[in-house]
LOVO-279453 format. One line per field, with one value per residue (C-alpha): residue number from 1; chain; residue in one letter; x, y, z. Coordinates in steps of 0.2 Angstrom, whole numbers. Last residue first. Example, Ala and Ser with C-alpha at 12.3 -4.5 7.8 and 13.67 -1.06 7.14 Angstrom:
<nodes>
nr = (2	1)
kette = (A	A)
rest = (s	a)
u = (68	62)
v = (-5	-22)
w = (36	39)
</nodes>
This chain:
<nodes>
nr = (363	362	361	360	359	358	357	356	355	354	353	352	351	350	349	348	347	346	345	344	343	342	341	340	339	338	337	336	335	334	333	332	331	330	329	328	327	326	325	324	323	322	321	320	319	318	317	316	315	314	313	312	311	310	309	308	307	306	305	304	303	302	301	300	299	298	297	296	295	294	293	292	291	290	289	288	287	286	285	284	283	282	281	280	279	278	277	276	275	274	273	272	271	270	269	268	267	266	265	264	263	262	261	260	259	258	257	256	255	254	253	252	251	250	249	248	247	246	245	244	243	242	241	240	239	238	237	236	235	234	233	232	231	230	229	228	227	226	225	224	223	222	221	220	219	218	217	216	215	214	213	212	211	210	209	208	207	206	205	204	203	202	201	200	199	198	197	196	195	194	193	192	191	190	189	188	187	186	185	184	183	182	181	180	179	178	177	176	175	174	173	172	171	170	169	168	167	166	165	164	163	162	161	160	159	158	157	156	155	154	153	152	151	150	149	148	147	146	145	144	143	142	141	140	139	138	137	136	135	134	133	132	131	130	129	128	127	126	125	124	123	122	121	120	119	118	117	116	115	114	113	112	111	110	109	108	107	106	105	104	103	102	101	100	99	98	97	96	95	94	93	92	91	90	89	88	87	86	85	84	83	82	81	80	79	78	77	76	75	74	73	72	71	70	69	68	67	66	65	64	63	62	61	60	59	58	57	56	55	54	53	52	51	50	49	48	47	46	45	44	43	42	41	40	39	38	37	36	35	34	33	32	31	30	29	28	27	26	25	24	23	22	21	20	19	18	17	16	15	14	13	12	11	10	9	8	7	6	5	4	3	2	1)
kette = (A	A	A	A	A	A	A	A	A	A	A	A	A	A	A	A	A	A	A	A	A	A	A	A	A	A	A	A	A	A	A	A	A	A	A	A	A	A	A	A	A	A	A	A	A	A	A	A	A	A	A	A	A	A	A	A	A	A	A	A	A	A	A	A	A	A	A	A	A	A	A	A	A	A	A	A	A	A	A	A	A	A	A	A	A	A	A	A	A	A	A	A	A	A	A	A	A	A	A	A	A	A	A	A	A	A	A	A	A	A	A	A	A	A	A	A	A	A	A	A	A	A	A	A	A	A	A	A	A	A	A	A	A	A	A	A	A	A	A	A	A	A	A	A	A	A	A	A	A	A	A	A	A	A	A	A	A	A	A	A	A	A	A	A	A	A	A	A	A	A	A	A	A	A	A	A	A	A	A	A	A	A	A	A	A	A	A	A	A	A	A	A	A	A	A	A	A	A	A	A	A	A	A	A	A	A	A	A	A	A	A	A	A	A	A	A	A	A	A	A	A	A	A	A	A	A	A	A	A	A	A	A	A	A	A	A	A	A	A	A	A	A	A	A	A	A	A	A	A	A	A	A	A	A	A	A	A	A	A	A	A	A	A	A	A	A	A	A	A	A	A	A	A	A	A	A	A	A	A	A	A	A	A	A	A	A	A	A	A	A	A	A	A	A	A	A	A	A	A	A	A	A	A	A	A	A	A	A	A	A	A	A	A	A	A	A	A	A	A	A	A	A	A	A	A	A	A	A	A	A	A	A	A	A	A	A	A	A	A	A	A	A	A	A	A	A	A	A	A	A	A	A	A	A	A	A	A	A	A	A	A	A	A)
rest = (a	h	c	c	t	a	i	a	a	l	i	d	d	r	s	a	s	d	c	v	v	a	d	g	i	q	r	l	l	v	l	r	l	q	g	a	l	v	k	k	d	h	g	m	l	d	l	y	r	e	i	g	l	a	p	g	v	t	p	l	g	a	r	q	l	l	s	r	v	r	a	v	d	a	e	t	i	w	s	l	r	r	s	l	e	a	a	m	l	m	g	a	a	v	a	e	g	h	l	w	a	g	f	g	l	g	a	e	i	a	h	g	f	t	h	g	l	n	l	l	a	r	g	g	e	k	a	t	e	r	e	d	g	a	v	v	e	a	k	n	a	c	s	c	e	i	a	y	a	l	a	d	p	d	r	a	r	l	r	e	v	n	a	e	l	w	a	l	f	p	l	d	r	i	l	g	y	k	v	i	e	a	l	g	a	s	l	e	r	e	p	l	t	n	l	a	n	t	d	a	l	v	l	q	p	q	w	f	a	g	i	m	n	k	g	l	p	h	n	i	g	t	k	g	g	v	s	s	d	v	q	s	l	v	t	t	p	v	q	i	f	p	v	g	r	q	y	t	a	a	a	y	g	a	l	d	g	i	v	g	g	g	l	a	i	v	t	t	t	r	d	c	r	q	r	l	m	a	d	y	i	l	d	l	t	a	g	n	k	y	a	e	g	d	p	l	v	i	k	i	i	g	i	g	a	a	r	l	g	d	a	l	g	e	l	y	l	p	g	v	t	e	n	t	v	i	a	v	r	p	g	s	l	h	r	l	i	h	e	a	a	i	l	g	p	g	i	l	i	p	y	s	r	e	g	l	a	v	t	l	q	r	m)
u = (-131	-120	-110	-109	-123	-116	-99	-105	-117	-101	-91	-104	-106	-88	-88	-76	-62	-47	-48	-35	-41	-46	-48	-54	-74	-75	-68	-67	-59	-44	-46	-37	-40	-34	-25	-11	-9	-18	-12	-3	-20	-23	-38	-47	-47	-57	-68	-72	-76	-90	-98	-99	-89	-102	-92	-92	-103	-95	-86	-76	-80	-74	-91	-96	-82	-86	-107	-101	-90	-105	-118	-107	-105	-125	-127	-118	-100	-94	-109	-99	-112	-107	-89	-92	-102	-87	-75	-86	-87	-69	-67	-77	-66	-50	-56	-56	-40	-32	-39	-52	-50	-30	-27	-40	-58	-55	-37	-42	-59	-50	-37	-51	-58	-41	-37	-52	-42	-23	-14	-19	-6	7	5	-12	-8	5	17	27	23	41	42	33	34	43	30	15	23	28	11	3	15	12	-7	-6	7	-3	-19	-11	-2	-20	-29	-16	-15	-34	-35	-55	-57	-48	-58	-74	-65	-64	-77	-77	-58	-56	-67	-57	-40	-48	-52	-35	-30	-39	-54	-44	-29	-42	-48	-32	-30	-47	-42	-29	-42	-51	-37	-35	-53	-50	-36	-20	-10	-12	-6	12	12	11	29	31	49	54	72	84	71	66	67	54	53	40	30	12	9	-9	-15	-17	-11	4	8	23	33	39	35	47	37	33	30	15	3	1	12	7	-11	-10	0	16	29	48	54	73	84	100	105	101	106	115	97	85	80	82	71	58	59	57	42	33	38	31	14	12	13	28	47	55	75	87	103	119	132	130	134	126	133	122	116	113	103	91	89	85	72	64	64	52	40	40	38	23	15	10	-8	-7	-4	8	21	39	52	70	82	99	107	125	127	138	128	121	116	105	96	95	87	75	68	70	58	45	30	35	40	23	12	25	31	46	62	77	93	106	125	139	137	129	116	105	113	109	91	84	94	90	72	54	51	41	27	28	32	47	49	65	74	79	89	101	87	71	62	52	55	43	47	34	40)
v = (43	30	36	36	48	60	59	63	78	85	84	91	106	111	110	100	111	102	87	74	62	43	33	15	19	36	54	44	56	59	72	89	99	118	126	130	112	98	81	77	76	87	96	78	78	94	89	71	83	92	77	69	53	42	27	24	14	2	-11	-25	-42	-44	-46	-30	-21	-28	-22	-5	-2	-8	3	18	15	11	29	36	44	61	70	80	71	55	57	62	46	37	46	41	24	23	30	17	3	14	13	-5	-6	3	-8	0	3	3	21	30	31	50	46	30	38	53	41	33	50	55	37	34	34	38	28	44	54	45	53	62	80	91	78	78	62	57	43	48	40	23	24	23	9	0	2	-5	-20	-23	-24	-36	-47	-47	-52	-65	-73	-72	-80	-95	-98	-99	-90	-93	-73	-72	-86	-76	-60	-69	-62	-45	-46	-48	-35	-24	-30	-27	-9	-5	14	20	7	-6	-3	1	-16	-23	-10	-15	-34	-31	-27	-43	-53	-44	-48	-67	-69	-72	-87	-93	-76	-80	-94	-80	-75	-56	-53	-35	-29	-16	-6	13	26	40	48	50	60	63	45	47	63	72	60	57	41	36	34	25	27	18	12	-6	-13	-3	-9	-26	-36	-25	-25	-45	-47	-55	-42	-45	-27	-26	-8	-1	11	29	46	37	29	40	30	14	18	25	9	-2	8	8	-11	-16	-6	-12	-30	-40	-45	-28	-31	-16	-20	-15	-7	9	4	-5	-1	-17	-4	9	-3	-8	10	15	2	5	23	19	11	29	38	30	15	7	10	2	-16	-28	-25	-25	-39	-32	-47	-43	-56	-59	-65	-80	-91	-101	-85	-81	-98	-97	-79	-84	-99	-89	-75	-84	-89	-83	-67	-62	-59	-52	-41	-40	-29	-40	-32	-38	-40	-44	-30	-23	-38	-40	-57	-65	-61	-74	-89	-83	-89	-81	-83	-100	-97	-83	-66	-58	-38	-32	-16	0	11	15	19	19	4	-6	-23	-38	-57	-70	-88)
w = (46	40	24	6	2	16	8	-10	-3	6	-11	-20	-9	-8	-25	-36	-45	-41	-49	-52	-66	-68	-82	-81	-77	-84	-79	-62	-48	-38	-26	-25	-10	-12	2	-8	-13	-5	-10	5	14	29	22	22	40	41	25	35	51	41	37	54	59	53	45	28	17	4	15	8	6	-12	-19	-10	-19	-36	-33	-28	-43	-54	-44	-47	-66	-66	-57	-72	-73	-77	-73	-59	-46	-54	-52	-32	-31	-39	-26	-12	-17	-19	-1	6	-3	3	22	20	12	25	40	50	69	65	66	76	69	62	56	47	40	34	26	15	10	3	-3	-14	-30	-24	-37	-49	-40	-49	-65	-67	-72	-62	-62	-46	-39	-32	-46	-59	-76	-69	-54	-65	-76	-59	-52	-67	-68	-49	-51	-64	-57	-42	-50	-60	-44	-35	-49	-51	-33	-29	-13	-11	-10	-26	-35	-30	-38	-54	-67	-60	-58	-77	-82	-70	-79	-96	-90	-84	-79	-63	-60	-65	-52	-38	-39	-34	-19	-13	-14	-1	13	7	12	28	32	28	40	31	32	14	9	13	-1	-13	-9	-16	-15	-18	-22	-20	-12	-16	-4	-5	12	25	38	33	30	39	46	61	75	63	54	47	31	15	-3	-13	-27	-24	-6	-4	-17	-24	-12	3	0	-2	13	16	9	8	4	4	8	8	20	19	29	43	47	37	22	29	44	32	23	40	45	28	25	43	41	24	29	34	32	29	26	30	23	33	21	29	45	60	77	87	98	85	73	88	94	76	73	91	86	72	85	95	78	73	63	80	78	61	69	76	90	83	80	76	73	67	57	51	34	30	19	34	42	27	27	46	47	32	42	58	54	43	53	71	63	54	71	81	70	56	54	47	51	38	39	28	15	0	-2	-18	-23	-6	-6	-18	-10	8	6	6	-11	-9	-22	-34	-38	-41	-42	-48	-46	-56	-45	-60	-72	-63	-72	-59	-66	-67	-64	-62	-53)
</nodes>
């Protein structure tokens, strides 16, 4: 087992990474009261819910099971109400710990429920996908989607613990595995050049689910995110900071919203978005065509799309205008000053942005 810490003073918490971690023994010491509400979905629940519930029950913990439908299309207010309904019916109080058992959608939904139920209850993340283990479970961003924009309604709510069980990745479909690799590649592109070189040498091992390679990639990704979050928890830094974790996301969120949430997986949309960001960076003369080709090659080897869907270029720009990084009507994009060095840019021209999108999209 590998352990990292997200250093946030009194709200610091551990990230545990390794096989066989979906177990009561790792959770018990982090509980604030005698009951937990385990939020999962119809796909993950049959695999892990009963085993975890039985272990906690054997230690005297009361269990509330909340099983939601699976998919990004359900990351909305109606599904959030299902969590509130169950907790209210069971008269959960402020000592009830919400446990998110699943991927990024479950983590975001359960986390937002924990942040808002009775104005905040304890929360534990048990992520079961690559994407959630390396990104969404760490850092305290929670929320739901709105038809006009992804993650536009939410709260910062840090967990007490993150348990990343690498055994859970053995049941992931290939498409989900590749989608998670997009967020791993992101860390190399924005701030960790040695890790990027390691990924270029080992991406096939990751796709083959080599346990040592996966554990190392998850640890490096979490270490990078933990360091960024510790320095800018609520994404308020004017220069850089946590916003840099959004490389490709403004373009990617436009893809998700434009196609309908769930048509493309989040990591797939981010991958295409990172190519758009790289192309725009090239147009600003920050990186070269060879650099763009390097990014494209790694994403393709990871099994990810590198061409965006044909939404219409103006439609892309309209959807991007709903991004959370827009300030005073000004679109702010995370771009690459060079490979391994990202920057937030608000000076790219409309023509360059449209040209970058057009270059990286289906006609």
